PQR file with spaces between the fields and no chain letter, atoms N, CA, C, O and H, PARSE charges and radii, in Angstrom:
ATOM       1  N    CYS     1     110.370   99.332   46.310 -0.4000 1.5000
ATOM       2  CA   CYS     1     111.645   99.405   46.997 -0.0000 2.0000
ATOM       3  C    CYS     1     111.503   98.954   48.455  0.5500 1.7000
ATOM       4  O    CYS     1     112.294   98.147   48.943 -0.5500 1.4000
ATOM       5  N    VAL     2     110.501   99.475   49.131 -0.4000 1.5000
ATOM       6  CA   VAL     2     110.301   99.125   50.538 -0.0000 2.0000
ATOM       7  C    VAL     2     109.965   97.650   50.668  0.5500 1.7000
ATOM       8  O    VAL     2     110.441   96.977   51.582 -0.5500 1.4000
ATOM       9  H    VAL     2     109.858  100.131   48.735  0.4000 1.0000
ATOM      10  N    GLY     3     109.140   97.145   49.746 -0.4000 1.5000
ATOM      11  CA   GLY     3     108.789   95.723   49.768 -0.0000 2.0000
ATOM      12  C    GLY     3     110.010   94.844   49.583  0.5500 1.7000
ATOM      13  O    GLY     3     110.146   93.808   50.233 -0.5500 1.4000
ATOM      14  H    GLY     3     108.753   97.692   49.003  0.4000 1.0000
ATOM      15  N    GLY     4     110.898   95.262   48.694 -0.4000 1.5000
ATOM      16  CA   GLY     4     112.122   94.498   48.471 -0.0000 2.0000
ATOM      17  C    GLY     4     112.999   94.457   49.703  0.5500 1.7000
ATOM      18  O    GLY     4     113.609   93.432   50.005 -0.5500 1.4000
ATOM      19  H    GLY     4     110.788   96.104   48.165  0.4000 1.0000
ATOM      20  N    VAL     5     113.065   95.565   50.411 -0.4000 1.5000
ATOM      21  CA   VAL     5     113.858   95.608   51.645 -0.0000 2.0000
ATOM      22  C    VAL     5     113.257   94.683   52.693  0.5500 1.7000
ATOM      23  O    VAL     5     113.982   93.963   53.379 -0.5500 1.4000
ATOM      24  H    VAL     5     112.569   96.398   50.166  0.4000 1.0000
ATOM      25  N    MET     6     111.932   94.701   52.819 -0.4000 1.5000
ATOM      26  CA   MET     6     111.277   93.844   53.814 -0.0000 2.0000
ATOM      27  C    MET     6     111.483   92.369   53.482  0.5500 1.7000
ATOM      28  O    MET     6     111.782   91.565   54.365 -0.5500 1.4000
ATOM      29  H    MET     6     111.343   95.287   52.261  0.4000 1.0000
ATOM      30  N    ILE     7     111.322   92.016   52.202 -0.4000 1.5000
ATOM      31  CA   ILE     7     111.537   90.622   51.787 -0.0000 2.0000
ATOM      32  C    ILE     7     113.000   90.241   52.008  0.5500 1.7000
ATOM      33  O    ILE     7     113.300   89.139   52.469 -0.5500 1.4000
ATOM      34  H    ILE     7     111.079   92.670   51.485  0.4000 1.0000
ATOM      35  N    GLY     8     113.902   91.155   51.678 -0.4000 1.5000
ATOM      36  CA   GLY     8     115.326   90.889   51.855 -0.0000 2.0000
ATOM      37  C    GLY     8     115.699   90.658   53.306  0.5500 1.7000
ATOM      38  O    GLY     8     116.537   89.807   53.603 -0.5500 1.4000
ATOM      39  H    GLY     8     113.659   92.050   51.303  0.4000 1.0000
ATOM      40  N    ARG     9     115.087   91.407   54.216 -0.4000 1.5000
ATOM      41  CA   ARG     9     115.379   91.213   55.638 -0.0000 2.0000
ATOM      42  C    ARG     9     114.882   89.860   56.115  0.5500 1.7000
ATOM      43  O    ARG     9     115.577   89.176   56.867 -0.5500 1.4000
ATOM      44  H    ARG     9     114.406   92.098   53.975  0.4000 1.0000
ATOM      45  N    LYS    10     113.674   89.460   55.684 -0.4000 1.5000
ATOM      46  CA   LYS    10     113.145   88.157   56.101 -0.0000 2.0000
ATOM      47  C    LYS    10     113.986   87.024   55.515  0.5500 1.7000
ATOM      48  O    LYS    10     114.318   86.070   56.219 -0.5500 1.4000
ATOM      49  H    LYS    10     113.110   90.015   55.074  0.4000 1.0000
ATOM      50  N    ALA    11     114.328   87.123   54.240 -0.4000 1.5000
ATOM      51  CA   ALA    11     115.137   86.088   53.600 -0.0000 2.0000
ATOM      52  C    ALA    11     116.557   86.112   54.157  0.5500 1.7000
ATOM      53  O    ALA    11     117.191   85.065   54.293 -0.5500 1.4000
ATOM      54  H    ALA    11     114.058   87.898   53.668  0.4000 1.0000
ATOM      55  N    GLY    12     117.054   87.299   54.477 -0.4000 1.5000
ATOM      56  CA   GLY    12     118.413   87.436   54.981 -0.0000 2.0000
ATOM      57  C    GLY    12     118.605   86.779   56.330  0.5500 1.7000
ATOM      58  O    GLY    12     119.674   86.231   56.601 -0.5500 1.4000
ATOM      59  H    GLY    12     116.539   88.149   54.366  0.4000 1.0000
ATOM      60  N    THR    13     117.595   86.820   57.181 -0.4000 1.5000
ATOM      61  CA   THR    13     117.739   86.187   58.489 -0.0000 2.0000
ATOM      62  C    THR    13     117.787   84.672   58.353  0.5500 1.7000
ATOM      63  O    THR    13     118.455   83.999   59.139 -0.5500 1.4000
ATOM      64  H    THR    13     116.727   87.265   56.960  0.4000 1.0000
ATOM      65  N    LYS    14     117.083   84.130   57.363 -0.4000 1.5000
ATOM      66  CA   LYS    14     117.077   82.675   57.173 -0.0000 2.0000
ATOM      67  C    LYS    14     118.306   82.203   56.397  0.5500 1.7000
ATOM      68  O    LYS    14     118.838   81.128   56.672 -0.5500 1.4000
ATOM      69  H    LYS    14     116.540   84.677   56.725  0.4000 1.0000
ATOM      70  N    LEU    15     118.754   83.000   55.436 -0.4000 1.5000
ATOM      71  CA   LEU    15     119.836   82.577   54.547 -0.0000 2.0000
ATOM      72  C    LEU    15     121.001   83.563   54.597  0.5500 1.7000
ATOM      73  O    LEU    15     121.564   83.914   53.560 -0.5500 1.4000
ATOM      74  H    LEU    15     118.321   83.873   55.213  0.4000 1.0000
ATOM      75  N    SER    16     121.362   84.007   55.793 -0.4000 1.5000
ATOM      76  CA   SER    16     122.329   85.099   55.903 -0.0000 2.0000
ATOM      77  C    SER    16     123.652   84.778   55.204  0.5500 1.7000
ATOM      78  O    SER    16     124.165   85.606   54.451 -0.5500 1.4000
ATOM      79  H    SER    16     120.904   83.722   56.635  0.4000 1.0000
ATOM      80  N    GLY    17     124.204   83.599   55.441 -0.4000 1.5000
ATOM      81  CA   GLY    17     125.475   83.253   54.814 -0.0000 2.0000
ATOM      82  C    GLY    17     125.342   83.056   53.322  0.5500 1.7000
ATOM      83  O    GLY    17     126.131   83.589   52.542 -0.5500 1.4000
ATOM      84  H    GLY    17     123.787   82.926   56.052  0.4000 1.0000
ATOM      85  N    LYS    18     124.342   82.287   52.928 -0.4000 1.5000
ATOM      86  CA   LYS    18     124.150   82.013   51.509 -0.0000 2.0000
ATOM      87  C    LYS    18     123.740   83.267   50.756  0.5500 1.7000
ATOM      88  O    LYS    18     124.150   83.463   49.612 -0.5500 1.4000
ATOM      89  H    LYS    18     123.702   81.853   53.562  0.4000 1.0000
ATOM      90  N    ALA    19     122.938   84.120   51.383 -0.4000 1.5000
ATOM      91  CA   ALA    19     122.473   85.338   50.718 -0.0000 2.0000
ATOM      92  C    ALA    19     123.635   86.274   50.427  0.5500 1.7000
ATOM      93  O    ALA    19     123.681   86.887   49.360 -0.5500 1.4000
ATOM      94  H    ALA    19     122.605   83.961   52.313  0.4000 1.0000
ATOM      95  N    SER    20     124.571   86.394   51.356 -0.4000 1.5000
ATOM      96  CA   SER    20     125.705   87.290   51.124 -0.0000 2.0000
ATOM      97  C    SER    20     126.600   86.755   50.014  0.5500 1.7000
ATOM      98  O    SER    20     127.110   87.527   49.202 -0.5500 1.4000
ATOM      99  H    SER    20     124.534   85.897   52.223  0.4000 1.0000
ATOM     100  N    ILE    21     126.793   85.447   49.973 -0.4000 1.5000
ATOM     101  CA   ILE    21     127.588   84.846   48.900 -0.0000 2.0000
ATOM     102  C    ILE    21     126.886   85.048   47.564  0.5500 1.7000
ATOM     103  O    ILE    21     127.512   85.432   46.576 -0.5500 1.4000
ATOM     104  H    ILE    21     126.379   84.820   50.632  0.4000 1.0000
ATOM     105  N    LEU    22     125.575   84.783   47.541 -0.4000 1.5000
ATOM     106  CA   LEU    22     124.810   84.943   46.305 -0.0000 2.0000
ATOM     107  C    LEU    22     124.830   86.398   45.846  0.5500 1.7000
ATOM     108  O    LEU    22     124.970   86.669   44.654 -0.5500 1.4000
ATOM     109  H    LEU    22     125.067   84.471   48.343  0.4000 1.0000
ATOM     110  N    GLY    23     124.692   87.328   46.775 -0.4000 1.5000
ATOM     111  CA   GLY    23     124.740   88.744   46.419 -0.0000 2.0000
ATOM     112  C    GLY    23     126.080   89.132   45.826  0.5500 1.7000
ATOM     113  O    GLY    23     126.136   89.891   44.858 -0.5500 1.4000
ATOM     114  H    GLY    23     124.579   87.108   47.744  0.4000 1.0000
ATOM     115  N    GLY    24     127.154   88.620   46.392 -0.4000 1.5000
ATOM     116  CA   GLY    24     128.481   88.895   45.854 -0.0000 2.0000
ATOM     117  C    GLY    24     128.657   88.344   44.460  0.5500 1.7000
ATOM     118  O    GLY    24     129.229   89.006   43.595 -0.5500 1.4000
ATOM     119  H    GLY    24     127.109   88.004   47.178  0.4000 1.0000
ATOM     120  N    VAL    25     128.170   87.134   44.232 -0.4000 1.5000
ATOM     121  CA   VAL    25     128.263   86.519   42.905 -0.0000 2.0000
ATOM     122  C    VAL    25     127.471   87.338   41.894  0.5500 1.7000
ATOM     123  O    VAL    25     127.937   87.571   40.778 -0.5500 1.4000
ATOM     124  H    VAL    25     127.705   86.596   44.935  0.4000 1.0000
ATOM     125  N    ILE    26     126.276   87.775   42.281 -0.4000 1.5000
ATOM     126  CA   ILE    26     125.449   88.571   41.369 -0.0000 2.0000
ATOM     127  C    ILE    26     126.148   89.885   41.027  0.5500 1.7000
ATOM     128  O    ILE    26     126.145   90.303   39.869 -0.5500 1.4000
ATOM     129  H    ILE    26     125.897   87.586   43.187  0.4000 1.0000
ATOM     130  N    LEU    27     126.746   90.540   42.025 -0.4000 1.5000
ATOM     131  CA   LEU    27     127.452   91.795   41.757 -0.0000 2.0000
ATOM     132  C    LEU    27     128.637   91.572   40.826  0.5500 1.7000
ATOM     133  O    LEU    27     128.889   92.389   39.940 -0.5500 1.4000
ATOM     134  H    LEU    27     126.748   90.201   42.965  0.4000 1.0000
ATOM     135  N    ILE    28     129.368   90.473   41.017 -0.4000 1.5000
ATOM     136  CA   ILE    28     130.503   90.167   40.148 -0.0000 2.0000
ATOM     137  C    ILE    28     130.023   89.934   38.720  0.5500 1.7000
ATOM     138  O    ILE    28     130.634   90.427   37.772 -0.5500 1.4000
ATOM     139  H    ILE    28     129.163   89.810   41.737  0.4000 1.0000
ATOM     140  N    LEU    29     128.922   89.177   38.560 -0.4000 1.5000
ATOM     141  CA   LEU    29     128.394   88.915   37.220 -0.0000 2.0000
ATOM     142  C    LEU    29     127.941   90.204   36.544  0.5500 1.7000
ATOM     143  O    LEU    29     128.175   90.389   35.350 -0.5500 1.4000
ATOM     144  H    LEU    29     128.426   88.776   39.331  0.4000 1.0000
ATOM     145  N    ILE    30     127.299   91.094   37.289 -0.4000 1.5000
ATOM     146  CA   ILE    30     126.876   92.375   36.715 -0.0000 2.0000
ATOM     147  C    ILE    30     128.101   93.180   36.281  0.5500 1.7000
ATOM     148  O    ILE    30     128.099   93.781   35.207 -0.5500 1.4000
ATOM     149  H    ILE    30     127.110   90.944   38.259  0.4000 1.0000
ATOM     150  N    GLY    31     129.138   93.194   37.107 -0.4000 1.5000
ATOM     151  CA   GLY    31     130.361   93.907   36.760 -0.0000 2.0000
ATOM     152  C    GLY    31     131.015   93.346   35.512  0.5500 1.7000
ATOM     153  O    GLY    31     131.478   94.107   34.662 -0.5500 1.4000
ATOM     154  H    GLY    31     129.139   92.706   37.980  0.4000 1.0000
ATOM     155  N    ILE    32     131.061   92.020   35.386 -0.4000 1.5000
ATOM     156  CA   ILE    32     131.641   91.385   34.198 -0.0000 2.0000
ATOM     157  C    ILE    32     130.825   91.744   32.963  0.5500 1.7000
ATOM     158  O    ILE    32     131.386   92.036   31.906 -0.5500 1.4000
ATOM     159  H    ILE    32     130.686   91.401   36.077  0.4000 1.0000
ATOM     160  N    GLU    33     129.494   91.723   33.095 -0.4000 1.5000
ATOM     161  CA   GLU    33     128.628   92.054   31.959 -0.0000 2.0000
ATOM     162  C    GLU    33     128.869   93.484   31.488  0.5500 1.7000
ATOM     163  O    GLU    33     128.953   93.735   30.286 -0.5500 1.4000
ATOM     164  H    GLU    33     129.038   91.486   33.953  0.4000 1.0000
ATOM     165  N    ILE    34     128.979   94.421   32.424 -0.4000 1.5000
ATOM     166  CA   ILE    34     129.234   95.819   32.063 -0.0000 2.0000
ATOM     167  C    ILE    34     130.602   95.952   31.405  0.5500 1.7000
ATOM     168  O    ILE    34     130.743   96.646   30.399 -0.5500 1.4000
ATOM     169  H    ILE    34     128.910   94.218   33.400  0.4000 1.0000
ATOM     170  N    PHE    35     131.607   95.290   31.967 -0.4000 1.5000
ATOM     171  CA   PHE    35     132.961   95.354   31.417 -0.0000 2.0000
ATOM     172  C    PHE    35     132.999   94.830   29.989  0.5500 1.7000
ATOM     173  O    PHE    35     133.572   95.464   29.104 -0.5500 1.4000
ATOM     174  H    PHE    35     131.493   94.726   32.785  0.4000 1.0000
ATOM     175  N    VAL    36     132.382   93.663   29.766 -0.4000 1.5000
ATOM     176  CA   VAL    36     132.395   93.045   28.435 -0.0000 2.0000
ATOM     177  C    VAL    36     131.638   93.914   27.434  0.5500 1.7000
ATOM     178  O    VAL    36     132.095   94.108   26.308 -0.5500 1.4000
ATOM     179  H    VAL    36     131.916   93.148   30.486  0.4000 1.0000
ATOM     180  N    SER    37     130.482   94.438   27.842 -0.4000 1.5000
ATOM     181  CA   SER    37     129.699   95.256   26.909 -0.0000 2.0000
ATOM     182  C    SER    37     130.450   96.537   26.545  0.5500 1.7000
ATOM     183  O    SER    37     130.311   97.028   25.425 -0.5500 1.4000
ATOM     184  H    SER    37     130.110   94.281   28.757  0.4000 1.0000
ATOM     185  N    ASN    38     131.237   97.086   27.462 -0.4000 1.5000
ATOM     186  CA   ASN    38     132.024   98.276   27.146 -0.0000 2.0000
ATOM     187  C    ASN    38     133.230   97.935   26.284  0.5500 1.7000
ATOM     188  O    ASN    38     133.649   98.761   25.473 -0.5500 1.4000
ATOM     189  H    ASN    38     131.350   96.687   28.372  0.4000 1.0000
ATOM     190  N    MET    39     133.796   96.754   26.432 -0.4000 1.5000
ATOM     191  CA   MET    39     134.941   96.362   25.616 -0.0000 2.0000
ATOM     192  C    MET    39     134.524   96.081   24.177  0.5500 1.7000
ATOM     193  O    MET    39     135.298   96.320   23.250 -0.5500 1.4000
ATOM     194  H    MET    39     133.455   96.083   27.091  0.4000 1.0000
ATOM     195  N    ILE    40     133.304   95.574   23.982 -0.4000 1.5000
ATOM     196  CA   ILE    40     132.832   95.248   22.631 -0.0000 2.0000
ATOM     197  C    ILE    40     132.617   96.523   21.820  0.5500 1.7000
ATOM     198  O    ILE    40     132.900   96.552   20.622 -0.5500 1.4000
ATOM     199  H    ILE    40     132.675   95.380   24.735  0.4000 1.0000
ATOM     200  N    ARG    41     132.121   97.572   22.462 -0.4000 1.5000
ATOM     201  CA   ARG    41     131.892   98.830   21.749 -0.0000 2.0000
ATOM     202  C    ARG    41     133.195   99.368   21.318  0.5500 1.7000
ATOM     203  O    ARG    41     133.250  100.428   20.695 -0.5500 1.4000
ATOM     204  H    ARG    41     131.890   97.549   23.434  0.4000 1.0000
């Protein structure tokens, strides 16, 4: 967990704009996956 935070901070300073967009897209995809899997059941 701590390693991920440290890597995220280093990558975040270099790719701050792109990282936030990518993070948002990933969260949306995870939400869609959960929604679809619950609808199928």
